[in-house]
N, C-alpha and C positions, 0 to 999 in steps of 0.2 A: 403772501408767502415770501419767506426770506431765503437768501442764498447762503449756502454753507461756505464759510471762509476756507481758503485753500489750506491754511495751516491746520484747521480742525479736520478737514477732509484727510489730510496726510496722517494725522494722529489716529483717526478712525480706521483708516486702511491698515496702518501699522498694527493697531490693536487686534484687528480682525485676523491678520496673518499670524500673529503670535498665538492667538486663541486657537486657530486651526492647527498650528504646529503642536500646541500642547495637547489637544484632543487626540491627534495622531500618535504622539508619544505615549499617552496614557493607554490607548488601545494596544499599542505594541507591547507595553509593559505588562498588561493583563494577559496577553497571549504568551509572553515569555514566562510569567509566573505559572500559568497552567502547564506549560511544557516542562518547567523545572519540577513541578509537583509530580507529573507523570514519570519523569526520569528518576526522581527519588523513590517512587513506588516500585519501579522496575529494579532499582539498585537494592532496595530492601528485600525484594523477592529473591534476587540472586544471592544476597548475603545469607538468607535463611537456607537456601539450597546448598551453599558452600559450607555452612556450619554442619548441615546434615552429612555431607560427604566427608568432612573432617572427622566427625564422630565415627563414621563407618570405617574410615582408613585406620583410625586408632584401635579398632576392634580386631584388625587383621593380625595374624601371628608374626609377620615381619614388621618390625618396628620402624615406622617412618614418621617424621614430624611433618604434618601437612603444610605448615608455613614455609618449609624448605623447598617445596615444589614451586618452580618458577611459573608465573602466569604466561599463557600464550596470547599474543595480541590477536584479537579477532579481525577478520577481514573488514576493511572499511569500504570496499567497493561493492556495496549491495545495490542491486538493481531494482528499479521500480516494479517491473514485471519480468517474467521469464523471457529469454531471448526470442524475438520474432512475434511475440504476442501483442505488443503495442501496435505495430503496423497493421497486423491483421484485424485487430479490434477497431482501429480508426477506419479502415476501409469498410468493414462490416457496418459500422455506425453510419458512415456516409451513404452507403448503398441503401440501407433501410430508410434513411431520411429522404433521400432522393433529391435534395436541393442544396442550397448554400447553408453552411453552418459556421458559427464563430468558434474560435478556439475554446472558449469557456463552455459552450454547449457540448463540444466533443469531450472535454475533460469530465463534465458532469455525467455524460452517458457511459464513459468507460471506467468510472470510479469503482465499479464492481470487480475489476480485474484482480486486485490485490486485497486480501483481508486487512492488511495494514495500511491501506491507502490513506486513512485519516491521520496516521502517525507522520506521514511525509509532510514537509513544508509545502504549502499550496503553491508558492512561487516556483519551487523546484519542479513540482509536477507540471505546472503550466509551461515552464521552459523546456522540459523533456518532451512533452507532447508537441510543442511548437517546433522543436528541432526535428522531430520525426516527420512532422507535416512538411517542413521545408525540404527534407530529403526526398520525400515522396513527390513533391512538386518538381524537384530537380531531375527526377527519373521520368517525369512526364505522366505520372499516374494521377496526380492531383493538379488542379488549377486554383488560383487564388485571386482575390481582389480586395482592395481596401474599402471598408465601409466607413465613410467620413460623415455619415448622417448623425444626427443627435441620438437616434435610437441605437446606433451602432457603436456607441461609446461605452467603455468600461473604465470606471474611475477617471473619466475625463480624457481617456486616450482612445484613439481610433482603433478599431479591431479589424482583423483580417478575416474574410469569409473564405471558406474552403468548400470544394466539391470535387467529385471524381471527374476527370477530364472526359470531355465528349469527343467523338471522332472528328468533328469539325474543328475543334480547338487544337487538336494535335497537328494539324497540317500547317 
């Protein structure tokens, strides 16, 4: 059995890292292409509704050019779920489970809250849920611990486990 020279080992390692980075970029590109396609579909649906409204406006006895009507900027602060529903759903999920749950498990179980849940960026959803979990922990309603085991890793990163605080842990 021969020993791999250090220079070759370095090249192999470098190629492996570049290959991994390329795979990640291609996956991100595919996700973005599908998001762009979904946005284009939504834009074409809105364009057809706008054209129908323009034709209807032109039929009115008062003459108005539809293109002269200034667009109203829609609200950009849309929420994942209605106010208060996220915290209640997290608590209900943890009560039903009765033990420790990871953030990902909680996100999967509350994904039914919004019919547009799939349209949201998954990282945004995880951040929103994680933020609410931290708030509930700060209020003493939840407790957490870091799961550093191999099974407790998500994409190579340790995960936090959450559960409803017990009376013994509140003291």
